[in-house]
N, C-alpha and C positions, 0 to 999 in steps of 0.2 A: 503494499501500499505507499501509495507517495504520500508526502507531506502536503498540509493545503498551501495552497497561494497567496500569498502575502502581497496585499500592493505596497510599492514603493512608498515608504515614509518620508513625509515631509517636517515641517518645523514641529516640534515639541512633542513628536510621536504621531502626529495626526497623516493619515495617509494623503498622498498629493489630491486624490480623485476628490476627498472631502473638503482640502482646500481649495480646488479649484470651484465646487461645487458651494460653499460657503463665499467666496469672493464674488461668483456669479451673482449669487441673492443678494448679497449687500449691494453691488450694483444697481440693482433695479431697485431696490428698497429707497434708495436716496434719490430718484427720479423727481423731481418737484412736481407736485401736482398742478400748481397753478399756471405752469406753461400750457398745459393741454384745453384749459378753460378760456372761454372766449373773452375777449376785453370788453368788459362792463361798463369803461368811463362813458359818462355822457347819458346813460341808459337810466330809465325810469324803471324802479324796483317797488315790491312790494311784499310782505312777510309777515309772519307774525312774531311776536314778540313775547316769551313767557320768562317770566321774575318771580323765583322761587314758588310759593303758592297763589301768588295774584293769578287774577284771570288773564287768557291769552290777549293783549291787544292787538291790531292790525295797526300797520306803519305803512305808509307810502311816502318815496321821496327818489332824488336824483342823485345818482354815484358822480360824485364830482372828479376825484381821484385815487389813484392808485398809488400807494405809497412805495417809493423806488429801494429804498433800504430795507424794507418788509414787504414784498408784493400781495401778501394774503391780507394787508390790512386795507382797506378802504376808505376814502372820507367822502361821508353820505350828508345831504341837508335833505332833512325830513320836511313833509309839507305840514306848515302849522306851528313849527319849532323854530326859535331866534338863534339856535347856535347848530354847529356841524359836529357830527359824531365821528369817530374812528370805532369801525366794527371789521373783525374778521367774518364775513360774512359766510363765509364756505364753512367756518370751524365753529363758530362760537354757538355753542348748543343751545344758547337763548333765542335766537333766530331759527325761526319754525316755517315752513314751505317756501323758503323763497321764489319768486318770480320775477323774470326779467319781462317786464312789459313791451309792447310793440312800439310804441311811442320814443323817440329820442330826441334827446335836447341838442340843438347846436353847438357847436364845440367853441368856445369864445377865444377873440383873438385877445393876444398875450404881449404885453407892453414889457417887453424883456428887460429894458433898463429899470422901469420901474419896478418890477417885480425882485432885481438885484438890491436895488436901494430898500428894500423892506425886508427881505429875509434875513432871520438873523438878529433882529432889532425887537429889544424891549419894548412891551406896551402895555397900556394898563386901561381898565374900562369902568365904570362905578355902573352897576345894575340898581336900581330903585326899585323897591317891592311896591306891592297894591299900599300898604300902609307906611308908606313915605320911608321905610326903611333902606338904608344905601349897602351896598357891598361892593368892595372894592375888588377886583379881579386882575392879577397880573400875569403875563405869559410872554411867549415868543412867538415872531412870526415864523411859522416852518414853510 
């Protein structure tokens, strides 16, 4: 009776076959999913929003931007809201039944000199509440 065939050993006693299989799997796992999604900047969207034990709210808005340093993050202006929101629309578990609506908003022309002069600058704003209370917010132009 002949001895069983043993595959050639690679790093740390793991067979070369398994190393190759693991390496291939690792490559596939790293493939970013955002590249396969269609560009939704400028699109109108609607979705449900579920926060904790609260009932589901319906939100509708416009996708203004996809953040270049974190492509899963979108900047959205929702109808009837005074501020913009940054959300990972495809990953956030609070976002339910995301729909891309057929209506599309025209892409605005950007004044690059104005944008360059504002980006990175500190800003402040005072919000006045219904009862006359004033809250000062500070931030930076992104």
